[in-house]
N, C-alpha and C positions, 0 to 999 in steps of 0.2 A: 715350420721346421726348426729347431734350435740348432743355430750356425754359428762356429767359430771362424773369423775370417781372420787371414793372415796375407800381407802383402802390403805393396808400397805405390807411390806415386798416382799418376791422374787413372789408370786401368784400374787400381784398388780403391779408388776412391767413389770410381762410379759404379764398380759393382756393388758397394755398400748401398749406395742412393739406391739402384734399383731391387735390391735385397730388400731393403725396407718399404720402400712402395710395394713390394709383392708380398709384404703381410709378414715375411720372415721373422723371426726372433734371433736379434743378434747378442748371443751371449757373452760375447767378449771379441775384441779386435786386437791385433798383433801387428803394430807400425813398425819400421825399423827404428832403430835409434835416432835421436837427433843429431844431424851433421856436427862438426866441429864449429861452426859458424854459429849454429844455436837455430838454425834454420829447420823448422818442421816440416815433415812430409803429408803432403795433402790428407793421406789416409788418417793420419793422427787427426790434422785439425777438423776431419769431416765428424770423426767419432765423438772427438770432444765436443764439437757444435752440436750434437745430437744426444749430448750426454750418456753415451755408450761406456762399458768398463773396458779399459784399455792397459794394454802393457807392451814394452819395448824390451826385450830380453836380446843382451849382444848374440845368444846363441841359445840355440833349442835343444843341446844336447846334455844338458843338465838333469839331475835329479828331482830338483825343486822345478823346473819349468815343467816338467811331466807330469809332477804330480799337481802343479797347479792347472795344467790343461786336463788332466783326466777328472778336478774337482768340477769342471763346468758343466759335466753330463751334457755335452754337445751330440746332438745325432747327425751332424755333417762337419767335416771340416772344408771350407776353400779357400785355394791358394789363388790369388791372384797376381801373380808379379813377384815373385818371393825370391830374395836378394839371398836368404840362409840356406842352409841344409836343413833341411826338418826329418828327423829321426822317425824310422819305421815305427816305431811305439807311440809316438805320435799321431802319427797320420791312422795308424789304427785305431784309436782310443773312441772315437766317436760310434755312435752303433751303426751308421752306414758308411763308417770310414772317411775318407777325404777324395776332393776332386780338385785338379790342378788344370790351370791353362797354360796352354803352349804354342806359339805363334809359327807353327810350322805344320807341314801334313806330316805327321809320325806316321812312321818311324824316319822318316827322313828329315835330317837337321836338327838331332837332338844337339842339347848343348844351350848356352846363356846367348849366344849370338845367332841364334837360327834364321831372323829376318836378314841380317848383314850377309851371310853365306848364300841365302836364296838369291839375291839378287847379285852378290860377286859372282856365283857360279853359272848365271844367265837364265834361271827358270823362268819360266812362261804361265806357271802357274805353282799355287801356295795353298793354304789353307788354315784355320784354325782347328786345334785339337783341344777338347775337354778329355782328361784323364784319369786313370785312378791310380794313384803315384804308388809307387814303392821304394824299396831302399837304392835301386838303379839311378840311372840319370835318364829321364824322362822314356823309361821302360815300360811304364803301368800298361794294362789293356785299357783299350780306347773307349771312351762313353757314348762321344758323338764327336763328329768331325765335319767342317762345311769349307768348301773350297772356293778359292777365291783368283782371278787371274794377277799375274805382275805384270803391268803395263811397261812398254818398253823405255818410257821414261821416267820409270818410279825410282825414287830413292828409298832407302830404308826408313827413312823418316814418313816419306808421303805414303808407303803400302801399310804400315801400320798406322797412323793416326787416322786414314781415309776408308780403307779397307778392313783392316785385322783386328783392331780395337773395337769400333761399333759392332762387327760380325762375334766377337767373343763375348763382349755384354749381352748381345741379342740371344747369345746360344745359351749364357749361364742360365738364364730363367726357364730354356728349355730344357737343359740339363736338371737342373730342380724339381722339375715338372714331372720328367722322366722318372728319377730316384722316388718321388714321393708314392705314383701309382705303382711302383714295382718293377718297372718296364726299363729300367736304364740298362744299358748292355754294356759288357764285359770283354771286349773282342782285342782277343791275344794280338800283340804287333807282331808283324811278317821280319823276323831277325834277318832274313836274306835282301831285304829292302833298305836297313838300316845305314843312316850315316850319322857321324858326330864330328864336330869341328869344335875348336877352342874358341874361346873369347876372343871375338876381333880387335885387336889392338894395333899399336904402330909397327910392329914385326911385320904385319901383314899388308900394311896400309901404303908403302912406299910404291910410285908409281914407276913402273919400267915400261918407258916409252916405246921400246923395240918391241914389245910385245904386241900380238893382233891387235887392231884398233878395238872391236869388240870388249875384249878382256879388260884394256885400258879402261874403257867407257863403264863396263860394268863393275869394275874396281871403284872408280870416282863416286858412282851414285849408291854403291854398296857401302861404304863409309861413311856418306851422306847421312845424319848429320854426325856420329860418332864412329870412329874415332878422329875422321878427316883423314881422304887420301892426299898425299903430299908429296912433292917435288922438291928437289935445293934448287934455290935462285940465290947467287950470291952468297953461298956459304950459310944461307938460313932455309927453315922449313917452308915452304909458302903450302897452305892447306887448301884445297880446291874443292868447291862444294856448287850444287844447283846447277849440274852440267845439263848439255844436251850434244847430240850426234848429228855429225852432216859427213855424208858420204861420198863428201866432196873429195878428191886426193890432192893435197896442196904441193907445191913446187918448193918444199923445204924440207929439212934434216927431221926427223921427229924429236919432239921435246921443244922444238922451236917455236917462238911465240911469234905468231903471222902477224896479228891485229889486236889492238886494243882500242875499244870503242864502246859507245852506250849500249851496245847490246852485249859486252862483254869480252872475253878472251878468248881468240882462240890460239889452238895448238895443234901441231902438227902431228898429225898419228901415220899409222902403215898405210898408207891409202885413203886416210878419211881424216877429219879435223874434229878436235874434241872443243866444244863453247862451255866455259864456265863464267857464271854470270856472279859468284861470288867467290871472295877469297879471303885469306887471313897469313900472316906474316908471324909465327912463332916467335915469343910466347904473347902477344897480343891477342886475346880472346875474342875482339870486335871483328866480324865476318864486315867486308865493303865490298862496294864493287872493284873489280881491275883496274876502271879507269881512274879512281882515288888512289890506288896503290901507286899507279903510272906517276899522277901526278906527285905524289910525295917522293919519287924516285927509286922506289922499290921495283918496279919492273921498266921494261922495256920493250917495243916492237923488235925481233930479230935476235932478241935472248934465247939462247937454248938453256932451259931448264933439264936438270938430270934427276 
């Protein structure tokens, strides 16, 4: 099948690999523009290595890009982790239109931060979805969906890389094969079950230790690795990563650092304890153990972070 691939990062790179291994004809690859630092996206590097034609438009909304896309005579567009808005006229240009990957159980958790909100809201189950995109945000009919459990200790990072990423790649080929034989479903999403959340940013990532213990824990693991849940310590933003939950009720006000040792930092919650094994202080991008921060004087036992 003649495929035009649009995407970014490791997921799109792996998608390209498996499509080529499966014998598909990749007529064009559309990675994102290079970063300001000059760093190239993994999809671009892979496409160049394979000698495939590629373009890096800053937008897909121009007539020139549309005419270029239409001239490819693609049979299918595959959207694998796409950072830009792709207009409907491009989505519908290929013979079989386009399919798009989304890391949630659509119609639940539409939007760019689906995995973050899955974890933050305490879902015990999620899914990957390949769907037929339209002009809405993650609103098109569903082609294929596979469910996956959300572990009690999963972070956004572990849920994506250990479960949803490999499941999405595995089901990409299954989706392609269904399209080839004319058996690909188009199941309308149930709008009564739809939710949409905004991109998860710092405005959502500030920890309120007065909230119920599991809500705090879910926020920390849902913001790991990005944007990083934070509290204020000595006037600076302290980012918290690699958390675990201890149901033991501490004898300290919420937000108090109970202990810092080789096992991490223990912070008092409402009736429970949060354990954090990695942390950093803005603007330093390096994540270190809390013991290292304590040694530098940035943290201390008995301090109450807010």
